[in-house]
N, CA, C, O and the ligand as a Tripos MOL2 file, in Angstrom:
@<TRIPOS>MOLECULE
protein
  261   259    66     0     0
PROTEIN
NO_CHARGES

@<TRIPOS>ATOM
      1 N         122.8520    3.8590   40.2500 N.3       1 MET1
      2 CA        122.3650    2.9490   41.2110 C.3       1 MET1
      3 C         121.2120    3.4970   42.2120 C.2       1 MET1
      4 O         120.1500    2.9440   42.4950 O.2       1 MET1
      5 N         121.7700    4.8630   42.7130 N.am      2 ALA2
      6 CA        120.9450    5.6180   43.8360 C.3       2 ALA2
      7 C         119.6100    6.0580   43.1810 C.2       2 ALA2
      8 O         118.5850    6.1510   43.8550 O.2       2 ALA2
      9 N         119.6380    6.2990   41.9900 N.am      3 LYS3
     10 CA        118.2690    6.9120   41.1160 C.3       3 LYS3
     11 C         117.4530    5.6560   40.9120 C.2       3 LYS3
     12 O         116.2250    5.7150   40.9750 O.2       3 LYS3
     13 N         118.1080    4.4840   40.6620 N.am      4 ILE4
     14 CA        116.9990    3.3380   40.3810 C.3       4 ILE4
     15 C         116.4350    3.0910   41.9250 C.2       4 ILE4
     16 O         115.2470    2.8320   42.1150 O.2       4 ILE4
     17 N         117.2000    3.1750   42.7900 N.am      5 GLN5
     18 CA        116.6960    2.7120   44.1420 C.3       5 GLN5
     19 C         115.7050    3.6310   44.7240 C.2       5 GLN5
     20 O         114.7930    3.2210   45.4410 O.2       5 GLN5
     21 N         115.9020    5.0710   44.3750 N.am      6 THR6
     22 CA        114.9070    6.1740   44.5700 C.3       6 THR6
     23 C         113.4570    5.7370   43.8310 C.2       6 THR6
     24 O         112.4020    5.8770   44.4490 O.2       6 THR6
     25 N         113.4830    5.2730   42.6530 N.am      7 PHE7
     26 CA        112.5390    5.2030   41.8250 C.3       7 PHE7
     27 C         111.6970    3.8830   42.3190 C.2       7 PHE7
     28 O         110.4700    3.7850   42.3460 O.2       7 PHE7
     29 N         112.5750    2.9820   42.6700 N.am      8 ALA8
     30 CA        112.0770    1.6480   43.1410 C.3       8 ALA8
     31 C         111.2620    2.0160   44.4420 C.2       8 ALA8
     32 O         110.0870    1.6590   44.5230 O.2       8 ALA8
     33 N         111.8070    2.6570   45.3640 N.am      9 ASP9
     34 CA        111.1370    3.3440   46.6440 C.3       9 ASP9
     35 C         109.8150    3.9770   46.2780 C.2       9 ASP9
     36 O         108.7930    3.5720   46.8320 O.2       9 ASP9
     37 N         109.7700    4.8900   45.4310 N.am     10 LYS10
     38 CA        108.6630    5.5760   45.0080 C.3      10 LYS10
     39 C         107.5590    4.6360   44.6130 C.2      10 LYS10
     40 O         106.4190    4.7160   45.0720 O.2      10 LYS10
     41 N         107.9310    3.7990   43.7930 N.am     11 ALA11
     42 CA        107.1740    3.0300   43.1150 C.3      11 ALA11
     43 C         106.3930    2.0470   44.1360 C.2      11 ALA11
     44 O         105.2020    1.7410   44.0930 O.2      11 ALA11
     45 N         107.4430    1.6040   45.1280 N.am     12 ALA12
     46 CA        106.6770    0.5840   46.1200 C.3      12 ALA12
     47 C         105.7890    1.3990   47.0410 C.2      12 ALA12
     48 O         104.8580    0.8330   47.6130 O.2      12 ALA12
     49 N         106.0390    2.8250   47.2390 N.am     13 LYS13
     50 CA        105.1900    3.4410   48.0040 C.3      13 LYS13
     51 C         103.9390    3.8510   47.4030 C.2      13 LYS13
     52 O         102.9000    3.9390   48.0580 O.2      13 LYS13
     53 N         104.0310    4.1270   46.0450 N.am     14 ALA14
     54 CA        102.7900    4.3910   45.3320 C.3      14 ALA14
     55 C         101.9480    3.0230   45.1820 C.2      14 ALA14
     56 O         100.7240    3.1410   45.2260 O.2      14 ALA14
     57 N         102.4140    1.9280   45.0360 N.am     15 ALA15
     58 CA        101.6850    0.6970   45.1840 C.3      15 ALA15
     59 C         101.1870    0.4850   46.5520 C.2      15 ALA15
     60 O         100.1640   -0.1900   46.6630 O.2      15 ALA15
     61 N         101.6560    0.8770   47.4430 N.am     16 LEU16
     62 CA        101.1310    0.5590   48.6910 C.3      16 LEU16
     63 C          99.8700    1.3500   48.9080 C.2      16 LEU16
     64 O          98.7700    0.8750   49.1910 O.2      16 LEU16
     65 N         100.1910    2.7020   48.7290 N.am     17 GLN17
     66 CA         98.8260    3.6900   48.7150 C.3      17 GLN17
     67 C          97.7720    3.0990   48.0010 C.2      17 GLN17
     68 O          96.6810    2.8690   48.5240 O.2      17 GLN17
     69 N          98.0610    2.8240   46.7550 N.am     18 LYS18
     70 CA         97.0810    2.2120   45.7050 C.3      18 LYS18
     71 C          96.2560    1.0490   46.2930 C.2      18 LYS18
     72 O          95.0630    0.7920   46.1340 O.2      18 LYS18
     73 N          97.3040    0.3440   47.0910 N.am     19 GLY19
     74 CA         96.4610   -0.8110   47.7410 C.3      19 GLY19
     75 C          95.7650   -0.8120   49.0850 C.2      19 GLY19
     76 O          95.3410   -1.7800   49.7160 O.2      19 GLY19
     77 N          95.7360    0.4870   49.3920 N.am     20 SER20
     78 CA         95.0850    0.5960   50.7580 C.3      20 SER20
     79 C          93.5910    0.6190   50.3980 C.2      20 SER20
     80 O          93.1480    1.6610   49.9160 O.2      20 SER20
     81 N          92.9030   -0.2620   50.5560 N.am     21 LYS21
     82 CA         91.5010   -0.4420   50.1680 C.3      21 LYS21
     83 C          90.7660   -0.5620   51.6210 C.2      21 LYS21
     84 O          91.2150   -1.2550   52.5350 O.2      21 LYS21
     85 N          89.6280    0.1780   51.6970 N.am     22 CYS22
     86 CA         88.7900    0.2350   52.9220 C.3      22 CYS22
     87 C          88.0300   -1.1800   53.0170 C.2      22 CYS22
     88 O          87.4450   -1.6660   52.0490 O.2      22 CYS22
     89 N          88.0880   -1.6930   54.0800 N.am     23 PRO23
     90 CA         87.3780   -3.1580   54.2390 C.3      23 PRO23
     91 C          85.8460   -2.8750   54.5310 C.2      23 PRO23
     92 O          85.0820   -3.8390   54.4970 O.2      23 PRO23
     93 N          85.3940   -1.7290   54.7910 N.am     24 VAL24
     94 CA         84.1950   -1.5230   54.9520 C.3      24 VAL24
     95 C          83.3900   -1.1290   53.6200 C.2      24 VAL24
     96 O          82.4010   -1.7780   53.2800 O.2      24 VAL24
     97 N          83.8200   -0.1290   52.9470 N.am     25 CYS25
     98 CA         83.1590    0.1540   51.7360 C.3      25 CYS25
     99 C          83.7760   -0.2360   50.6260 C.2      25 CYS25
    100 O          83.1440   -0.0870   49.5800 O.2      25 CYS25
    101 N          85.0660   -0.7940   50.5600 N.am     26 GLY26
    102 CA         85.6550   -1.4990   49.3530 C.3      26 GLY26
    103 C          86.1650   -0.3040   48.3000 C.2      26 GLY26
    104 O          86.4250   -0.5700   47.1260 O.2      26 GLY26
    105 N          86.2780    1.0200   48.8440 N.am     27 THR27
    106 CA         86.7480    1.9950   47.8580 C.3      27 THR27
    107 C          88.2770    2.0960   48.2260 C.2      27 THR27
    108 O          88.6860    1.8590   49.3620 O.2      27 THR27
    109 N          89.1410    2.4890   47.1100 N.am     28 ILE28
    110 CA         90.4950    2.8750   47.6060 C.3      28 ILE28
    111 C          90.6500    4.1320   48.1520 C.2      28 ILE28
    112 O          90.1310    5.1390   47.6680 O.2      28 ILE28
    113 N          91.3950    4.1150   49.2150 N.am     29 ARG29
    114 CA         91.4990    5.2850   50.1270 C.3      29 ARG29
    115 C          92.4920    6.2310   49.3350 C.2      29 ARG29
    116 O          93.4930    5.8550   48.7250 O.2      29 ARG29
    117 N          92.0610    7.4400   49.4510 N.am     30 GLN30
    118 CA         92.8120    8.5430   48.7660 C.3      30 GLN30
    119 C          93.4620    9.4360   50.0700 C.2      30 GLN30
    120 O          92.7730    9.9970   50.9220 O.2      30 GLN30
    121 N          94.7060    9.4330   50.0280 N.am     31 PRO31
    122 CA         95.3830   10.0490   50.8490 C.3      31 PRO31
    123 C          95.5170   11.7040   50.5820 C.2      31 PRO31
    124 O          96.1080   12.2130   49.6300 O.2      31 PRO31
    125 N          94.8580   12.3750   51.6030 N.am     32 ILE32
    126 CA         95.0060   13.8200   51.1930 C.3      32 ILE32
    127 C          95.4990   14.4630   52.5470 C.2      32 ILE32
    128 O          95.4930   13.8920   53.6380 O.2      32 ILE32
    129 N          95.9240   15.7360   52.2930 N.am     33 LEU33
    130 CA         96.5000   16.4670   53.2340 C.3      33 LEU33
    131 C          95.4220   17.6530   53.7660 C.2      33 LEU33
    132 O          95.0290   18.6110   53.1000 O.2      33 LEU33
    133 N          95.0430   17.3050   55.2040 N.am     34 LEU34
    134 CA         94.1370   18.0520   55.7190 C.3      34 LEU34
    135 C          94.7290   19.3550   56.5340 C.2      34 LEU34
    136 O          95.3730   19.1330   57.5590 O.2      34 LEU34
    137 N          94.5440   20.5610   56.1450 N.am     35 VAL35
    138 CA         95.2110   21.3770   57.0100 C.3      35 VAL35
    139 C          94.0970   22.1460   57.9140 C.2      35 VAL35
    140 O          93.0640   22.5990   57.4220 O.2      35 VAL35
    141 N          94.3960   22.2320   59.1590 N.am     36 SER36
    142 CA         93.6660   22.9440   60.1280 C.3      36 SER36
    143 C          94.2270   24.0590   60.8370 C.2      36 SER36
    144 O          95.4360   24.0810   61.0680 O.2      36 SER36
    145 N          93.4350   25.0260   61.2180 N.am     37 SER37
    146 CA         94.0730   26.0560   61.6780 C.3      37 SER37
    147 C          93.4900   26.3830   63.2360 C.2      37 SER37
    148 O          92.2800   26.4830   63.4420 O.2      37 SER37
    149 N          94.2440   26.4970   64.0340 N.am     38 GLU38
    150 CA         93.5450   26.6370   65.6950 C.3      38 GLU38
    151 C          94.4790   27.7560   66.2130 C.2      38 GLU38
    152 O          95.6530   27.9650   65.9060 O.2      38 GLU38
    153 N          93.7540   28.3610   66.9880 N.am     39 LYS39
    154 CA         94.3590   29.6200   67.8050 C.3      39 LYS39
    155 C          94.8580   29.1370   69.1530 C.2      39 LYS39
    156 O          94.1550   28.5190   69.9530 O.2      39 LYS39
    157 N          96.0760   29.4550   69.3320 N.am     40 SER40
    158 CA         96.4820   29.1090   70.5350 C.3      40 SER40
    159 C          96.1450   29.9450   71.8550 C.2      40 SER40
    160 O          96.2420   31.1710   71.8860 O.2      40 SER40
    161 N          95.8100   29.2960   72.7600 N.am     41 SER41
    162 CA         95.0650   30.0440   73.8260 C.3      41 SER41
    163 C          96.3250   30.7240   74.6160 C.2      41 SER41
    164 O          96.0860   31.7400   75.2690 O.2      41 SER41
    165 N          97.3200   30.3370   74.5910 N.am     42 VAL42
    166 CA         98.6360   30.8300   75.3930 C.3      42 VAL42
    167 C          99.0850   32.0830   74.6500 C.2      42 VAL42
    168 O          99.1760   33.1370   75.2790 O.2      42 VAL42
    169 N          99.3500   32.0370   73.4460 N.am     43 SER43
    170 CA        100.0780   33.0050   72.7540 C.3      43 SER43
    171 C          99.2570   33.7800   71.8450 C.2      43 SER43
    172 O          99.7050   34.7950   71.3110 O.2      43 SER43
    173 N          97.8460   33.2740   71.5980 N.am     44 SER44
    174 CA         96.9970   33.9830   70.8160 C.3      44 SER44
    175 C          97.4780   34.0030   69.5180 C.2      44 SER44
    176 O          97.0410   34.9040   68.8010 O.2      44 SER44
    177 N          98.2850   33.2140   69.0380 N.am     45 THR45
    178 CA         98.5460   33.3130   67.4990 C.3      45 THR45
    179 C          98.0090   32.0080   66.9300 C.2      45 THR45
    180 O          97.7020   31.0450   67.6320 O.2      45 THR45
    181 N          97.9220   32.0490   65.6620 N.am     46 TRP46
    182 CA         97.2950   31.0310   65.0690 C.3      46 TRP46
    183 C          98.4470   30.0100   64.4300 C.2      46 TRP46
    184 O          99.4540   30.3190   63.7920 O.2      46 TRP46
    185 N          98.0700   28.9830   64.7300 N.am     47 LYS47
    186 CA         98.9620   27.9190   64.3110 C.3      47 LYS47
    187 C          98.3340   26.8910   63.0720 C.2      47 LYS47
    188 O          97.1090   26.9080   62.9540 O.2      47 LYS47
    189 N          98.8330   26.3240   62.4830 N.am     48 PHE48
    190 CA         98.4700   25.5080   61.4210 C.3      48 PHE48
    191 C          98.8370   24.2050   61.6040 C.2      48 PHE48
    192 O         100.0590   24.0590   61.6340 O.2      48 PHE48
    193 N          98.1500   23.1410   61.7460 N.am     49 SER49
    194 CA         98.6330   21.7900   61.6770 C.3      49 SER49
    195 C          98.0920   20.9450   60.3680 C.2      49 SER49
    196 O          96.9610   21.0600   59.8960 O.2      49 SER49
    197 N          99.0610   20.1340   59.9110 N.am     50 GLU50
    198 CA         98.6490   19.5020   58.7340 C.3      50 GLU50
    199 C          98.7030   18.0080   59.0930 C.2      50 GLU50
    200 O          99.6580   17.5440   59.7170 O.2      50 GLU50
    201 N          97.7360   17.3180   58.7170 N.am     51 ARG51
    202 CA         97.8890   15.9600   58.9260 C.3      51 ARG51
    203 C          97.2510   15.0750   57.7090 C.2      51 ARG51
    204 O          96.3070   15.5030   57.0460 O.2      51 ARG51
    205 N          97.7990   13.9150   57.4980 N.am     52 ARG52
    206 CA         97.4330   13.2860   56.3360 C.3      52 ARG52
    207 C          96.3720   12.3210   56.6860 C.2      52 ARG52
    208 O          96.5060   11.6260   57.6930 O.2      52 ARG52
    209 N          95.2510   12.2150   55.8800 N.am     53 VAL53
    210 CA         94.1830   11.4520   56.2750 C.3      53 VAL53
    211 C          93.8810   10.5460   55.2200 C.2      53 VAL53
    212 O          94.2630   10.8710   54.0960 O.2      53 VAL53
    213 N          93.2740    9.4810   55.3630 N.am     54 GLN54
    214 CA         92.9760    8.4610   54.1420 C.3      54 GLN54
    215 C          91.4060    8.7580   53.9630 C.2      54 GLN54
    216 O          90.5850    8.6960   54.8780 O.2      54 GLN54
    217 N          91.1530    9.0630   52.7370 N.am     55 VAL55
    218 CA         89.7590    9.2760   52.6710 C.3      55 VAL55
    219 C          88.9540    8.1530   51.7800 C.2      55 VAL55
    220 O          89.3500    7.8450   50.6560 O.2      55 VAL55
    221 N          87.9890    7.6720   52.2780 N.am     56 CYS56
    222 CA         87.1230    6.6700   51.4590 C.3      56 CYS56
    223 C          85.7360    7.0660   51.5730 C.2      56 CYS56
    224 O          85.4180    8.1580   52.0450 O.2      56 CYS56
    225 N          84.8560    6.1640   51.1330 N.am     57 LYS57
    226 CA         83.2580    6.5520   51.1110 C.3      57 LYS57
    227 C          82.9240    6.7650   52.6780 C.2      57 LYS57
    228 O          82.0600    7.5900   52.9750 O.2      57 LYS57
    229 N          83.5360    6.0990   53.5980 N.am     58 CYS58
    230 CA         83.0910    6.1480   54.8750 C.3      58 CYS58
    231 C          83.1940    7.5940   55.5350 C.2      58 CYS58
    232 O          82.3470    8.0490   56.3030 O.2      58 CYS58
    233 N          84.2070    8.1700   55.1780 N.am     59 ASN59
    234 CA         84.4780    9.5260   55.9170 C.3      59 ASN59
    235 C          84.5130   10.6060   54.6360 C.2      59 ASN59
    236 O          84.6610   11.7730   54.9990 O.2      59 ASN59
    237 N          84.4300   10.4480   53.5740 N.am     60 GLU60
    238 CA         84.4420   11.5350   52.5680 C.3      60 GLU60
    239 C          83.4790   12.9240   53.1560 C.2      60 GLU60
    240 O          83.7780   14.1160   53.2120 O.2      60 GLU60
    241 N          82.4060   12.3040   53.4920 N.am     61 LYS61
    242 CA         81.2360   13.4060   53.8000 C.3      61 LYS61
    243 C          81.7710   14.3100   55.1370 C.2      61 LYS61
    244 O          81.4720   15.4980   55.2580 O.2      61 LYS61
    245 N          82.4050   13.7540   55.8850 N.am     62 GLU62
    246 CA         82.8470   14.5230   57.0710 C.3      62 GLU62
    247 C          84.0620   15.2280   56.5900 C.2      62 GLU62
    248 O          84.3120   16.2770   57.1840 O.2      62 GLU62
    249 N          84.8080   14.8990   55.7150 N.am     63 ILE63
    250 CA         85.8720   15.5360   55.5240 C.3      63 ILE63
    251 C          85.8590   16.7290   54.6780 C.2      63 ILE63
    252 O          86.5320   17.7410   54.8780 O.2      63 ILE63
    253 N          84.8550   16.4860   53.5000 N.am     64 TYR64
    254 CA         84.6600   17.5430   52.4420 C.3      64 TYR64
    255 C          83.4240   18.2930   52.9870 C.2      64 TYR64
    256 O          82.9550   19.1760   52.2680 O.2      64 TYR64
    257 N          82.8730   18.0470   54.1270 N.am     65 ALA65
    258 CA         81.7390   18.8500   54.6480 C.3      65 ALA65
    259 C          81.9910   20.4810   54.7320 C.2      65 ALA65
    260 O          81.1030   21.2220   55.1520 O.2      65 ALA65
    261 ZN         85.4950    3.0190   53.8110 Zn       66 ZN66
@<TRIPOS>BOND
     1     1     2 1
     2     2     3 1
     3     3     4 2
     4     3     5 am
     5     5     6 1
     6     6     7 1
     7     7     8 2
     8     7     9 am
     9     9    10 1
    10    10    11 1
    11    11    12 2
    12    11    13 am
    13    13    14 1
    14    14    15 1
    15    15    16 2
    16    15    17 am
    17    17    18 1
    18    18    19 1
    19    19    20 2
    20    19    21 am
    21    21    22 1
    22    22    23 1
    23    23    24 2
    24    23    25 am
    25    25    26 1
    26    26    27 1
    27    27    28 2
    28    27    29 am
    29    29    30 1
    30    30    31 1
    31    31    32 2
    32    31    33 am
    33    33    34 1
    34    34    35 1
    35    35    36 2
    36    35    37 am
    37    37    38 1
    38    38    39 1
    39    39    40 2
    40    39    41 am
    41    41    42 1
    42    42    43 1
    43    43    44 2
    44    43    45 am
    45    45    46 1
    46    46    47 1
    47    47    48 2
    48    47    49 am
    49    49    50 1
    50    50    51 1
    51    51    52 2
    52    51    53 am
    53    53    54 1
    54    54    55 1
    55    55    56 2
    56    55    57 am
    57    57    58 1
    58    58    59 1
    59    59    60 2
    60    59    61 am
    61    61    62 1
    62    62    63 1
    63    63    64 2
    64    63    65 am
    65    65    66 1
    66    66    67 1
    67    67    68 2
    68    67    69 am
    69    69    70 1
    70    70    71 1
    71    71    72 2
    72    71    73 am
    73    73    74 1
    74    74    75 1
    75    75    76 2
    76    75    77 am
    77    77    78 1
    78    78    79 1
    79    79    80 2
    80    79    81 am
    81    81    82 1
    82    82    83 1
    83    83    84 2
    84    83    85 am
    85    85    86 1
    86    86    87 1
    87    87    88 2
    88    87    89 am
    89    89    90 1
    90    90    91 1
    91    91    92 2
    92    91    93 am
    93    93    94 1
    94    94    95 1
    95    95    96 2
    96    95    97 am
    97    97    98 1
    98    98    99 1
    99    99   100 2
   100    99   101 am
   101   101   102 1
   102   102   103 1
   103   103   104 2
   104   103   105 am
   105   105   106 1
   106   106   107 1
   107   107   108 2
   108   107   109 am
   109   109   110 1
   110   110   111 1
   111   111   112 2
   112   111   113 am
   113   113   114 1
   114   114   115 1
   115   115   116 2
   116   115   117 am
   117   117   118 1
   118   118   119 1
   119   119   120 2
   120   119   121 am
   121   121   122 1
   122   122   123 1
   123   123   124 2
   124   123   125 am
   125   125   126 1
   126   126   127 1
   127   127   128 2
   128   127   129 am
   129   129   130 1
   130   130   131 1
   131   131   132 2
   132   131   133 am
   133   133   134 1
   134   134   135 1
   135   135   136 2
   136   135   137 am
   137   137   138 1
   138   138   139 1
   139   139   140 2
   140   139   141 am
   141   141   142 1
   142   142   143 1
   143   143   144 2
   144   143   145 am
   145   145   146 1
   146   146   147 1
   147   147   148 2
   148   147   149 am
   149   149   150 1
   150   150   151 1
   151   151   152 2
   152   151   153 am
   153   153   154 1
   154   154   155 1
   155   155   156 2
   156   155   157 am
   157   157   158 1
   158   158   159 1
   159   159   160 2
   160   159   161 am
   161   161   162 1
   162   162   163 1
   163   163   164 2
   164   163   165 am
   165   165   166 1
   166   166   167 1
   167   167   168 2
   168   167   169 am
   169   169   170 1
   170   170   171 1
   171   171   172 2
   172   171   173 am
   173   173   174 1
   174   174   175 1
   175   175   176 2
   176   175   177 am
   177   177   178 1
   178   178   179 1
   179   179   180 2
   180   179   181 am
   181   181   182 1
   182   182   183 1
   183   183   184 2
   184   183   185 am
   185   185   186 1
   186   186   187 1
   187   187   188 2
   188   187   189 am
   189   189   190 1
   190   190   191 1
   191   191   192 2
   192   191   193 am
   193   193   194 1
   194   194   195 1
   195   195   196 2
   196   195   197 am
   197   197   198 1
   198   198   199 1
   199   199   200 2
   200   199   201 am
   201   201   202 1
   202   202   203 1
   203   203   204 2
   204   203   205 am
   205   205   206 1
   206   206   207 1
   207   207   208 2
   208   207   209 am
   209   209   210 1
   210   210   211 1
   211   211   212 2
   212   211   213 am
   213   213   214 1
   214   214   215 1
   215   215   216 2
   216   215   217 am
   217   217   218 1
   218   218   219 1
   219   219   220 2
   220   219   221 am
   221   221   222 1
   222   222   223 1
   223   223   224 2
   224   223   225 am
   225   225   226 1
   226   226   227 1
   227   227   228 2
   228   227   229 am
   229   229   230 1
   230   230   231 1
   231   231   232 2
   232   231   233 am
   233   233   234 1
   234   234   235 1
   235   235   236 2
   236   235   237 am
   237   237   238 1
   238   238   239 1
   239   239   240 2
   240   239   241 am
   241   241   242 1
   242   242   243 1
   243   243   244 2
   244   243   245 am
   245   245   246 1
   246   246   247 1
   247   247   248 2
   248   247   249 am
   249   249   250 1
   250   250   251 1
   251   251   252 2
   252   251   253 am
   253   253   254 1
   254   254   255 1
   255   255   256 2
   256   255   257 am
   257   257   258 1
   258   258   259 1
   259   259   260 2
@<TRIPOS>SUBSTRUCTURE
     1 MET1         2 RESIDUE 1 A MET
     2 ALA2         6 RESIDUE 1 A ALA
     3 LYS3        10 RESIDUE 1 A LYS
     4 ILE4        14 RESIDUE 1 A ILE
     5 GLN5        18 RESIDUE 1 A GLN
     6 THR6        22 RESIDUE 1 A THR
     7 PHE7        26 RESIDUE 1 A PHE
     8 ALA8        30 RESIDUE 1 A ALA
     9 ASP9        34 RESIDUE 1 A ASP
    10 LYS10       38 RESIDUE 1 A LYS
    11 ALA11       42 RESIDUE 1 A ALA
    12 ALA12       46 RESIDUE 1 A ALA
    13 LYS13       50 RESIDUE 1 A LYS
    14 ALA14       54 RESIDUE 1 A ALA
    15 ALA15       58 RESIDUE 1 A ALA
    16 LEU16       62 RESIDUE 1 A LEU
    17 GLN17       66 RESIDUE 1 A GLN
    18 LYS18       70 RESIDUE 1 A LYS
    19 GLY19       74 RESIDUE 1 A GLY
    20 SER20       78 RESIDUE 1 A SER
    21 LYS21       82 RESIDUE 1 A LYS
    22 CYS22       86 RESIDUE 1 A CYS
    23 PRO23       90 RESIDUE 1 A PRO
    24 VAL24       94 RESIDUE 1 A VAL
    25 CYS25       98 RESIDUE 1 A CYS
    26 GLY26      102 RESIDUE 1 A GLY
    27 THR27      106 RESIDUE 1 A THR
    28 ILE28      110 RESIDUE 1 A ILE
    29 ARG29      114 RESIDUE 1 A ARG
    30 GLN30      118 RESIDUE 1 A GLN
    31 PRO31      122 RESIDUE 1 A PRO
    32 ILE32      126 RESIDUE 1 A ILE
    33 LEU33      130 RESIDUE 1 A LEU
    34 LEU34      134 RESIDUE 1 A LEU
    35 VAL35      138 RESIDUE 1 A VAL
    36 SER36      142 RESIDUE 1 A SER
    37 SER37      146 RESIDUE 1 A SER
    38 GLU38      150 RESIDUE 1 A GLU
    39 LYS39      154 RESIDUE 1 A LYS
    40 SER40      158 RESIDUE 1 A SER
    41 SER41      162 RESIDUE 1 A SER
    42 VAL42      166 RESIDUE 1 A VAL
    43 SER43      170 RESIDUE 1 A SER
    44 SER44      174 RESIDUE 1 A SER
    45 THR45      178 RESIDUE 1 A THR
    46 TRP46      182 RESIDUE 1 A TRP
    47 LYS47      186 RESIDUE 1 A LYS
    48 PHE48      190 RESIDUE 1 A PHE
    49 SER49      194 RESIDUE 1 A SER
    50 GLU50      198 RESIDUE 1 A GLU
    51 ARG51      202 RESIDUE 1 A ARG
    52 ARG52      206 RESIDUE 1 A ARG
    53 VAL53      210 RESIDUE 1 A VAL
    54 GLN54      214 RESIDUE 1 A GLN
    55 VAL55      218 RESIDUE 1 A VAL
    56 CYS56      222 RESIDUE 1 A CYS
    57 LYS57      226 RESIDUE 1 A LYS
    58 CYS58      230 RESIDUE 1 A CYS
    59 ASN59      234 RESIDUE 1 A ASN
    60 GLU60      238 RESIDUE 1 A GLU
    61 LYS61      242 RESIDUE 1 A LYS
    62 GLU62      246 RESIDUE 1 A GLU
    63 ILE63      250 RESIDUE 1 A ILE
    64 TYR64      254 RESIDUE 1 A TYR
    65 ALA65      258 RESIDUE 1 A ALA
    66 ZN66       261 GROUP 0 **** ****
């Protein structure tokens, strides 16, 4: 039962992601993980932040530049 529920959850999430279409350019948004590094001014150590972004034709040039 638990396995079936998990699978259904994943399928539902996948369907949601596939369904996120950009209203501007009409392409399916691709979720990617964008990793950026920044140096902390306080401790002068590098920290990495990850964030999920949805890429479509509107912003792919900025993301992949
Ligand atoms: Zn777009």
